[in-house]
N, CA, C and O of each residue as an XYZ file, in Angstrom:
720
protein
N       0.783     -1.079     -0.022
C      -0.115      0.468      0.174
C       0.726      1.216      0.026
O       1.743      1.270      0.717
N       0.379      2.115     -1.145
C       1.412      3.178     -1.309
C       1.254      4.500      0.040
O       2.039      4.696      0.967
N      -0.032      5.244     -0.278
C      -0.978      5.833      0.887
C      -0.796      5.480      1.922
O      -1.817      4.867      2.232
N       0.191      5.452      3.087
C       0.192      5.375      4.479
C       0.067      6.007      5.533
O       0.058      5.802      6.747
N      -0.090      7.373      4.343
C      -0.398      8.847      5.847
C      -1.519      9.520      5.041
O      -1.318     10.286      4.099
N      -2.977      9.074      5.612
C      -4.229      9.558      5.353
C      -4.687     10.983      6.567
O      -4.552     11.066      7.787
N      -5.081     11.650      5.854
C      -5.288     13.378      6.855
C      -6.488     13.075      6.657
O      -6.694     12.721      5.496
N      -7.509     13.067      7.424
C      -8.671     13.645      7.729
C      -8.733     15.117      7.965
O      -8.119     15.608      8.912
N      -9.533     15.936      7.046
C      -9.391     16.922      7.348
C     -10.849     17.768      6.998
O     -11.692     17.126      6.372
N     -11.139     19.028      7.336
C     -12.327     19.597      7.480
C     -12.532     20.708      8.676
O     -11.909     20.638      9.735
N     -13.096     21.322      8.497
C     -13.350     22.787      9.703
C     -13.777     22.133     11.148
O     -13.969     20.930     11.328
N     -13.865     22.949     11.932
C     -13.977     22.541     12.896
C     -15.184     21.487     12.952
O     -15.928     21.576     11.974
N     -15.508     20.582     13.820
C     -16.849     20.239     14.194
C     -17.390     19.436     12.613
O     -18.589     19.476     12.340
N     -16.517     18.816     11.764
C     -16.473     18.229     10.707
C     -16.363     16.624     11.399
O     -17.134     15.899     10.770
N     -15.825     16.048     12.219
C     -15.603     15.177     12.841
C     -14.486     14.404     12.478
O     -14.525     13.176     12.552
N     -13.266     15.161     12.002
C     -11.766     15.112     12.106
C     -11.151     14.453     12.877
O     -10.095     13.983     12.454
N     -11.538     14.165     14.245
C     -10.728     13.371     15.405
C     -11.377     12.445     15.291
O     -10.860     11.340     15.124
N     -12.972     12.658     15.359
C     -13.604     11.100     15.993
C     -13.486     10.101     14.694
O     -13.186      8.926     14.906
N     -13.765     10.643     13.086
C     -13.326      9.293     12.221
C     -11.955      9.465     11.649
O     -11.849      8.933     10.543
N     -10.739     10.133     12.144
C      -9.708     10.091     12.545
C      -9.038      8.350     12.996
O      -8.460      7.401     12.467
N      -9.694      8.856     14.549
C      -9.924      7.868     15.245
C      -9.939      6.422     15.203
O      -8.953      5.766     15.539
N     -11.423      5.703     14.654
C     -12.105      5.115     14.178
C     -11.353      4.724     13.203
O     -11.086      3.535     13.378
N     -10.628      5.346     11.767
C     -10.251      4.642     10.510
C      -9.074      4.421     11.619
O      -9.439      3.579     12.440
N      -8.396      4.686     11.756
C      -6.944      4.421     12.489
C      -7.112      3.245     12.938
O      -6.529      2.411     12.246
N      -7.945      2.615     14.250
C      -8.338      1.127     14.791
C      -8.913      0.354     13.804
O      -8.788     -0.848     14.042
N      -9.673      0.686     12.479
C      -9.856      0.131     11.835
C      -8.892     -0.478     10.749
O      -9.047     -1.443     10.001
N      -7.691      0.533     10.932
C      -7.063     -0.170      9.828
C      -5.968     -0.533     10.604
O      -5.558     -1.441      9.881
N      -5.237     -0.506     11.478
C      -4.441     -0.484     12.683
C      -3.522     -0.371     12.366
O      -2.634     -1.081     11.894
N      -3.779      1.365     12.810
C      -2.440      2.435     12.086
C      -2.635      3.449     13.514
O      -3.573      3.552     14.304
N      -1.628      3.959     13.456
C      -1.644      5.284     14.504
C      -2.336      6.367     14.429
O      -3.027      6.482     13.417
N      -2.370      7.374     15.355
C      -3.424      8.178     14.612
C      -2.897      9.722     15.326
O      -3.021      9.607     16.545
N      -2.622     10.429     15.140
C      -2.119     11.745     15.500
C      -2.748     12.758     15.530
O      -2.862     13.022     14.333
N      -3.415     13.786     16.259
C      -4.299     14.708     16.383
C      -3.584     15.920     16.173
O      -2.787     16.160     17.081
N      -3.634     16.977     15.012
C      -3.078     17.666     14.921
C      -2.706     19.291     16.179
O      -1.836     20.093     16.518
N      -4.274     18.835     16.425
C      -4.622     20.516     17.244
C      -3.885     19.922     18.668
O      -3.808     20.832     19.494
N      -3.309     18.597     19.182
C      -2.552     18.193     19.877
C      -1.077     19.230     20.113
O      -0.601     19.524     21.210
N      -0.487     19.708     18.598
C       0.613     20.037     17.990
C       0.177     21.324     17.972
O       1.180     21.938     17.609
N      -0.637     22.064     18.126
C      -0.719     23.691     18.312
C       0.282     24.299     19.218
O       0.720     23.596     20.129
N       0.594     25.207     19.119
C       1.610     26.067     19.798
C       0.889     26.825     20.969
O      -0.081     27.476     20.580
N       1.111     26.879     22.135
C       0.033     27.324     22.963
C      -0.604     29.080     22.744
O      -1.633     29.493     23.279
N       0.291     29.890     21.851
C      -0.404     31.335     21.606
C      -1.395     30.760     20.847
O      -2.528     31.129     21.156
N      -1.278     29.656     19.592
C      -2.295     29.597     18.488
C      -3.507     28.964     18.955
O      -4.409     28.903     18.119
N      -3.806     28.333     20.444
C      -4.961     27.347     20.855
C      -5.578     28.825     21.991
O      -6.763     28.912     22.315
N      -4.658     29.702     22.378
C      -5.576     30.898     23.511
C      -5.953     31.671     21.941
O      -7.182     31.743     21.944
N      -5.585     32.092     21.012
C      -6.128     33.234     19.973
C      -7.549     32.476     19.289
O      -8.571     33.092     18.989
N      -7.346     31.052     19.134
C      -9.147     30.397     19.138
C      -9.878     30.354     20.025
O     -10.984     30.622     19.555
N      -9.962     30.170     21.101
C      -9.828     30.573     22.282
C     -10.894     31.370     22.516
O     -12.067     31.162     22.825
N     -10.052     32.595     22.243
C     -10.384     34.010     22.187
C     -11.908     34.078     20.855
O     -12.985     34.667     20.948
N     -11.429     33.333     19.892
C     -12.963     33.774     19.313
C     -12.116     34.407     18.063
O     -12.828     35.154     17.392
N     -10.615     34.281     17.527
C      -9.430     35.121     16.421
C      -9.397     34.076     15.904
O      -9.289     33.042     16.563
N      -9.509     34.100     14.183
C      -9.026     33.216     13.207
C      -7.825     33.377     13.668
O      -7.560     34.424     14.260
N      -6.534     32.051     13.437
C      -5.651     32.455     13.273
C      -5.221     32.376     11.361
O      -5.648     31.782     10.371
N      -4.080     33.427     11.705
C      -3.880     33.712     10.196
C      -2.528     32.922      9.896
O      -1.911     32.137     10.617
N      -2.277     33.347      8.686
C      -1.093     32.267      7.734
C       0.297     32.110      8.318
O       1.155     31.265      8.062
N       0.311     33.323      9.328
C       1.671     33.232     10.120
C       1.451     32.341     11.000
O       2.178     31.361     11.162
N       0.406     32.596     11.668
C       0.226     31.201     12.608
C       0.042     30.196     12.597
O      -0.013     29.451     13.575
N      -0.155     29.817     11.022
C      -0.789     28.596     10.413
C       0.704     27.273      9.669
O       0.786     26.073      9.403
N       1.702     28.652      9.622
C       2.538     27.686      8.568
C       4.079     27.109      9.218
O       4.921     26.605      8.474
N       4.336     27.304     11.022
C       5.288     26.544     11.241
C       4.458     25.129     11.951
O       5.078     24.066     11.923
N       2.803     25.162     12.691
C       2.310     24.181     13.070
C       1.979     23.251     11.762
O       1.543     22.126     12.010
N       2.116     23.552     10.651
C       1.209     23.030      9.452
C       2.925     21.925      9.396
O       2.969     20.696      9.439
N       4.327     23.048      9.275
C       5.497     22.100      9.444
C       5.548     20.563     10.495
O       5.775     19.363     10.345
N       5.176     21.531     11.600
C       5.450     20.327     12.365
C       4.319     19.188     12.370
O       4.468     18.026     12.750
N       3.298     19.709     11.924
C       2.090     17.974     11.375
C       2.686     17.555     10.340
O       2.940     16.368     10.544
N       2.954     17.784      9.609
C       3.898     16.685      8.468
C       5.182     16.239      8.969
O       5.734     15.398      8.260
N       5.757     16.581      9.963
C       7.315     16.413     10.184
C       6.576     14.696     11.335
O       7.012     13.551     11.220
N       5.248     15.226     12.458
C       5.125     14.219     13.372
C       4.449     13.284     12.296
O       4.420     12.155     12.787
N       3.968     13.282     11.203
C       3.247     12.322     10.072
C       4.250     11.262      9.847
O       4.276     10.048     10.048
N       5.121     12.194      9.330
C       6.705     11.696      8.858
C       6.872     10.465      9.510
O       6.791      9.296      9.133
N       7.255     11.290     11.128
C       8.412     10.359     11.822
C       7.240      9.047     12.272
O       7.782      7.986     12.582
N       5.827      9.074     12.315
C       4.671      8.006     12.509
C       5.311      7.141     11.691
O       5.639      6.127     12.308
N       5.546      7.133     10.830
C       5.908      6.017      9.640
C       7.123      5.785      9.464
O       7.573      5.036      8.597
N       7.789      6.437     10.309
C       9.599      5.744     10.162
C       8.954      5.021     11.138
O       8.710      3.854     10.833
N       8.564      5.443     12.374
C       8.596      4.470     13.656
C       7.758      2.888     13.315
O       8.095      1.731     13.566
N       7.021      3.239     12.905
C       6.114      2.143     12.407
C       7.401      0.936     11.485
O       7.819     -0.145     11.900
N       7.607      1.366     10.690
C       8.667      1.099      9.384
C       9.833      0.489     10.221
O      10.133     -0.694     10.060
N      10.779      1.619     11.493
C      11.489      1.064     12.470
C      11.334     -0.765     13.444
O      12.089     -1.668     13.801
N      10.099     -0.487     13.481
C       9.413     -1.234     14.187
C       8.652     -2.386     13.263
O       7.965     -3.182     13.903
N       8.689     -2.503     12.263
C       8.311     -3.601     11.303
C       6.628     -3.798     11.901
O       6.345     -4.991     12.005
N       5.528     -2.878     12.289
C       4.651     -2.706     12.846
C       3.859     -3.031     11.130
O       4.211     -2.441     10.108
N       2.899     -3.959     11.187
C       1.987     -4.233     10.251
C       0.431     -3.861     10.942
O      -0.023     -4.059     12.069
N      -0.136     -3.239      9.726
C      -1.535     -2.873     10.110
C      -2.526     -4.189     10.169
O      -2.142     -5.355     10.268
N      -3.865     -3.742     10.089
C      -4.720     -4.812     10.331
C      -4.699     -5.699      8.864
O      -4.876     -6.915      8.928
N      -4.438     -4.935      7.333
C      -4.438     -5.975      6.326
C      -3.398     -6.870      6.643
O      -3.617     -8.076      6.524
N      -2.051     -6.376      7.115
C      -0.853     -7.470      7.143
C       0.203     -6.718      6.266
O       1.277     -7.271      6.031
N      -0.140     -5.181      5.664
C       0.744     -4.315      4.721
C       1.188     -3.327      6.214
O       0.604     -3.051      7.262
N       2.621     -2.988      5.583
C       2.991     -2.058      6.904
C       2.137     -0.770      7.442
O       1.554      0.073      6.760
N       2.203     -0.835      8.412
C       1.408      0.233      9.540
C       1.754      1.532      8.830
O       2.644      1.739      8.004
N       0.700      2.491      9.423
C       0.742      3.943      8.836
C       0.374      4.605      9.589
O       0.510      4.116     10.711
N      -0.311      6.087      9.577
C      -0.561      6.656     10.076
C      -2.036      7.714      9.706
O      -2.147      8.187      8.575
N      -2.836      7.925     10.522
C      -4.434      8.765      9.792
C      -4.091      9.744     10.667
O      -3.748      9.349     11.781
N      -4.089     11.169     10.426
C      -4.006     12.104     11.241
C      -5.269     13.290     11.068
O      -5.370     13.661      9.899
N      -5.997     13.780     11.781
C      -6.778     14.890     11.893
C      -6.068     15.754     12.230
O      -5.258     15.748     13.157
N      -6.436     16.975     11.138
C      -5.925     18.069     10.795
C      -6.417     18.984      9.812
O      -6.402     18.472      8.692
N      -6.963     20.471      9.840
C      -7.912     20.911      9.418
C      -7.466     21.070      7.637
O      -8.217     20.784      6.704
N      -6.365     21.482      7.549
C      -5.549     21.882      6.221
C      -7.018     22.086      5.321
O      -7.623     21.341      4.551
N      -7.257     23.432      5.809
C      -8.355     24.161      4.986
C      -7.986     24.888      3.528
O      -8.779     25.557      2.866
N      -6.725     24.626      3.216
C      -6.403     25.306      2.176
C      -5.427     24.309      1.250
O      -4.684     23.405      1.633
N      -5.671     24.754      0.006
C      -4.465     23.930     -0.852
C      -3.220     23.727     -0.540
O      -2.635     22.659     -0.364
N      -2.772     24.980     -0.467
C      -1.697     25.512      0.595
C      -1.030     25.159      1.177
O       0.179     24.971      1.042
N      -2.057     24.917      2.353
C      -1.704     24.122      3.977
C      -1.697     22.428      3.806
O      -1.418     21.600      4.673
N      -2.070     22.214      2.494
C      -2.236     20.756      1.887
C      -0.381     20.331      1.392
O       0.367     19.407      1.711
N      -0.215     21.600      0.446
C       1.162     21.289      0.022
C       2.097     21.484      0.906
O       3.133     20.867      0.658
N       2.106     22.184      1.943
C       2.873     22.178      3.481
C       3.164     20.589      3.805
O       4.313     20.151      3.872
N       2.091     19.847      3.981
C       1.893     18.997      4.641
C       2.665     17.671      3.656
O       3.584     16.864      3.793
N       1.565     18.073      2.538
C       2.340     16.678      1.293
C       4.164     17.037      1.550
O       4.852     16.078      1.203
N       5.081     18.399      2.157
C       6.299     18.191      1.740
C       7.000     17.152      2.463
O       7.949     16.497      2.031
N       6.498     17.064      3.507
C       6.791     15.600      4.675
C       6.412     14.522      4.307
O       7.071     13.561      4.703
N       5.381     14.298      3.540
C       4.279     13.277      3.193
C       4.097     13.066      2.057
O       2.918     12.715      2.022
N       4.669     13.030      0.584
C       4.525     13.277     -0.845
C       3.147     12.218     -0.730
O       2.119     12.602     -1.286
N       3.140     11.314     -0.239
C       2.192     10.403     -0.902
C       1.289     10.096      0.050
O       1.264      8.952      0.503
N       0.544     10.926      0.430
C      -0.335     11.371      1.295
C      -1.308     11.741      0.237
O      -1.273     12.295     -0.861
N      -2.713     10.893      1.485
C      -3.892     11.085      0.369
C      -4.773     11.860      1.712
O      -4.250     11.880      2.826
N      -6.283     12.543      1.449
C      -6.402     13.439      2.183
C      -7.960     13.124      1.828
O      -8.444     12.964      0.707
N      -8.928     13.057      3.707
C     -10.167     13.006      3.199
C     -10.821     14.552      3.875
O     -10.402     15.181      4.846
N     -11.256     14.668      3.534
C     -11.884     16.099      3.248
C     -13.575     16.235      3.836
O     -14.604     16.498      3.214
N     -13.303     15.886      5.522
C     -14.971     15.809      5.620
C     -15.835     17.210      5.408
O     -15.378     18.247      5.888
N     -16.915     17.223      4.784
C     -17.768     18.007      4.014
C     -19.356     17.986      4.854
O     -20.104     17.025      4.676
N     -19.810     19.290      5.885
C     -21.653     18.649      5.432
C     -21.823     20.073      5.623
O     -21.027     21.006      5.524
N     -23.909     19.978      6.129
C     -24.165     21.200      5.703
C     -23.873     21.738      7.275
O     -23.757     21.139      8.344
N     -23.809     23.199      6.884
C     -23.043     24.317      8.077
C     -23.796     24.049      9.423
O     -23.259     23.891     10.520
N     -25.661     24.016      9.034
C     -26.259     23.572     10.090
C     -25.635     22.208     11.438
O     -25.581     22.015     12.653
N     -25.367     21.733     10.432
C     -25.266     20.502     11.099
C     -23.334     20.627     11.794
O     -22.950     20.183     12.876
N     -22.996     20.915     11.378
C     -21.704     20.945     12.138
C     -21.125     22.224     12.758
O     -20.015     22.506     13.208
N     -22.385     22.961     12.606
C     -22.463     24.134     13.966
C     -23.681     23.050     15.213
O     -23.524     23.092     16.433
N     -24.120     22.709     14.942
C     -24.615     22.241     15.918
C     -24.018     21.104     16.695
O     -24.219     20.615     17.806
N     -23.204     20.869     15.688
C     -21.926     19.656     16.880
C     -21.029     20.635     17.423
O     -20.367     20.194     18.363
N     -20.763     22.062     17.055
C     -20.089     22.762     17.325
C     -20.129     23.230     18.984
O     -19.442     23.251     20.005
N     -21.451     23.580     18.446
C     -22.256     24.040     19.849
C     -22.326     23.494     21.194
O     -22.218     24.120     22.248
N     -22.690     21.162     20.883
C     -22.671     20.804     21.516
C     -21.305     20.495     22.608
O     -21.298     20.106     23.776
N     -20.359     20.798     21.811
C     -19.537     20.537     22.736
C     -18.682     21.029     23.630
O     -18.560     22.253     23.654
N     -18.000     20.322     24.443
C     -17.263     20.824     25.396
C     -16.206     20.286     25.556
O     -15.889     19.124     25.305
N     -15.260     21.607     26.240
C     -13.869     21.414     27.074
C     -13.056     21.148     25.892
O     -12.198     20.267     25.938
N     -13.371     22.243     24.218
C     -12.548     22.333     23.455
C     -12.268     24.012     23.161
O     -13.001     24.956     23.453
N     -10.966     24.021     22.492
C     -10.553     25.919     22.446
C     -11.391     26.095     21.189
O     -11.882     27.218     21.297
N     -11.830     25.497     19.958
C     -12.435     25.971     19.149
C     -13.860     27.099     19.431
O     -14.020     27.373     18.241
N     -14.718     27.731     19.988
C     -16.213     28.399     19.315
C     -16.394     28.229     18.181
O     -15.676     28.187     17.182
N     -17.608     28.110     18.423
C     -18.573     27.855     17.287
C     -18.285     29.164     16.582
O     -17.966     29.132     15.393
N     -18.362     30.145     17.136
C     -18.003     31.449     15.993
C     -17.202     31.579     15.269
O     -17.329     32.539     14.508
N     -16.137     30.818     15.138
C     -14.976     30.860     14.257
C     -15.617     29.745     12.929
O     -15.156     29.872     11.795
N     -16.766     28.617     13.242
C     -17.053     28.070     11.901
C     -16.742     28.740     10.872
O     -15.757     28.407     10.212
N     -17.677     30.047     10.447
C     -17.690     31.109      8.860
C     -17.027     31.285      8.620
O     -17.099     31.378      7.395
N     -15.252     31.644      9.238
C     -14.370     32.172      9.240
C     -13.623     31.307      8.323
O     -12.979     31.597      7.315
N     -13.984     29.508      9.232
C     -13.338     28.648      8.351
C     -14.242     27.964      7.058
O     -13.696     27.303      6.175
N     -15.475     28.191      7.093
C     -16.054     27.885      6.095
C     -15.341     28.407      4.642
O     -14.885     27.929      3.603
N     -15.601     29.939      5.404
C     -14.728     30.894      3.938
C     -13.769     30.543      3.292
O     -13.618     30.625      2.074
N     -12.772     29.961      4.399
C     -11.463     29.573      3.946
C     -11.357     28.044      3.662
O     -10.212     27.635      3.853
N     -11.992     27.359      3.372
C     -12.006     25.856      2.682
C     -11.841     25.849      1.149
O     -12.717     26.530      0.615
N     -11.299     25.493      0.604
C     -11.099     25.233     -0.766
C     -10.912     23.550     -0.970
O     -10.122     22.761     -0.453
N     -11.985     23.372     -1.945
C     -12.597     21.637     -2.284
C     -11.055     21.227     -2.910
O     -10.293     22.018     -3.465
N     -10.815     19.805     -2.672
C      -9.908     19.092     -3.343
C      -9.776     19.262     -4.285
O     -10.898     19.273     -4.792
N      -8.510     19.562     -5.536
C      -8.559     19.720     -6.246
C      -8.255     18.875     -7.008
O      -7.150     18.408     -6.733
N      -8.781     18.379     -7.980
C      -8.885     17.367     -8.933
C      -7.379     17.064     -8.941
O      -7.330     15.837     -9.030
N      -6.371     17.448     -8.904
C      -5.159     16.088     -8.956
C      -4.580     16.692     -7.365
O      -3.374     16.907     -7.487
N      -4.953     16.953     -6.247
C      -5.001     16.395     -4.909
C      -5.159     14.656     -4.765
O      -5.672     14.248     -5.807
N      -4.992     13.973     -4.188
C      -4.989     12.812     -4.288
C      -6.025     12.903     -2.698
O      -5.602     13.512     -1.715
N      -7.526     12.118     -2.710
C      -8.302     11.667     -1.903
C      -9.380     12.546     -2.011
O      -9.271     13.718     -2.372
N     -10.243     12.084     -1.754
C     -11.513     11.771     -1.835
C     -12.675     13.197     -0.719
O     -12.282     13.897      0.213
N     -13.649     13.154     -1.155
C     -14.599     14.273      0.192
C     -15.363     13.437     -0.014
O     -15.547     12.924     -1.118
N     -16.144     13.055      1.371
C     -17.164     12.282      2.063
C     -17.822     13.409      3.011
O     -17.296     14.210      3.784
N     -19.304     13.151      2.630
C     -20.143     13.867      3.375
C     -20.380     13.119      4.865
O     -20.655     11.941      5.095
N     -20.160     14.296      5.832
C     -20.109     13.136      7.349
C     -21.482     13.343      8.034
O     -21.574     13.379      9.261
N     -22.786     13.507      7.023
C     -24.069     13.785      7.803
C     -24.711     12.249      7.921
O     -25.818     12.023      8.410
N     -23.713     11.127      7.325
C     -24.292      9.537      8.279
C     -23.572      9.476      8.951
O     -22.717     10.359      8.881
N     -23.434      8.517      9.938
C     -23.075      8.008     10.951
C     -21.326      7.642     11.079
O     -20.664      7.379     10.075
N     -20.849      7.671     12.203
C     -19.522      7.653     11.655
C     -19.063      6.037     11.151
O     -18.322      6.017     10.168
N     -19.384      4.903     11.655
C     -19.396      3.864     11.305
C     -18.889      4.328      9.496
O     -17.769      4.537      9.028
N     -20.274      4.353      8.840
C     -20.813      4.337      7.784
C     -19.951      5.586      7.270
O     -20.283      5.686      6.089
N     -19.065      6.536      7.533
C     -18.335      7.348      6.697
C     -17.337      7.047      6.681
O     -16.732      7.334      5.648
N     -16.349      6.102      8.074
C     -15.214      5.075      8.119
C     -15.537      3.845      6.511
O     -14.665      3.722      5.651
N     -16.462      3.333      6.452
C     -16.293      2.894      5.552
C     -16.608      3.456      4.219
O     -15.901      2.995      3.324
N     -17.434      4.278      3.880
C     -16.884      4.926      2.613
C     -15.542      5.485      2.681
O     -14.942      5.327      1.618
N     -14.795      6.155      3.683
C     -13.412      5.981      2.996
C     -12.239      4.943      2.782
O     -11.255      5.141      2.069
N     -12.511      3.776      3.533
C     -11.548      2.472      3.588
C     -11.821      2.249      1.720
O     -10.963      2.248      0.837
N     -13.680      2.036      1.564
C     -13.581      1.868      0.072
C     -13.081      3.240     -1.058
O     -12.111      3.256     -1.815
N     -13.440      3.609     -0.982
C     -13.096      5.542     -1.352
C     -11.823      5.123     -1.828
O     -11.522      4.800     -2.977
N     -10.962      5.175     -0.592
C      -9.254      4.482     -0.876
C      -9.026      3.683     -1.646
O      -8.162      3.541     -2.512
N     -10.106      2.961     -1.204
C      -9.406      1.450     -1.047
C      -8.101      0.766     -0.239
O      -7.136      0.200     -0.752
N      -8.304      0.938      0.821
C      -7.315      0.913      2.043
C      -7.187     -0.494      2.592
O      -6.435     -0.800      3.517
N      -7.969     -1.302      1.957
C      -8.077     -2.571      2.861
C      -7.597     -3.955      1.439
O      -7.559     -5.151      1.730
């Protein structure tokens, strides 16, 4: 299997982490949540309802890409196999809203594929308002939706609508990316 790095991407509340964890479990791969890699200053800005700038994002995206590449290298060094018996990989939950952001991630993980999780703004807004103990407020959804760029025809990956339950979304990803 060539694509051993899968990024679950989308706006906050689209299910990146939930789907990412389930997908990683299904494949027997590692999981990395890019939210855990934000510097404290980024988290403070978002928690205050201030959208990040590209200057805030570039160093973070480089850290995320390096973490993804490192995770695959660790799996290789350990001889870890995924659920299919193929070499293990990593699923990374990361917003990666713009193509330029995905390009930075591809610098470290050139064969990565992207799963863009999309859905109605109302559904995603409801999810954000229902969350507790997360730094990203629902008030930033509008800025994220305005920033979101669909995957380009030349970008490896698929878009998946998140209106279905998580198990169904994971199956659509596994089938759509031929991960079995």
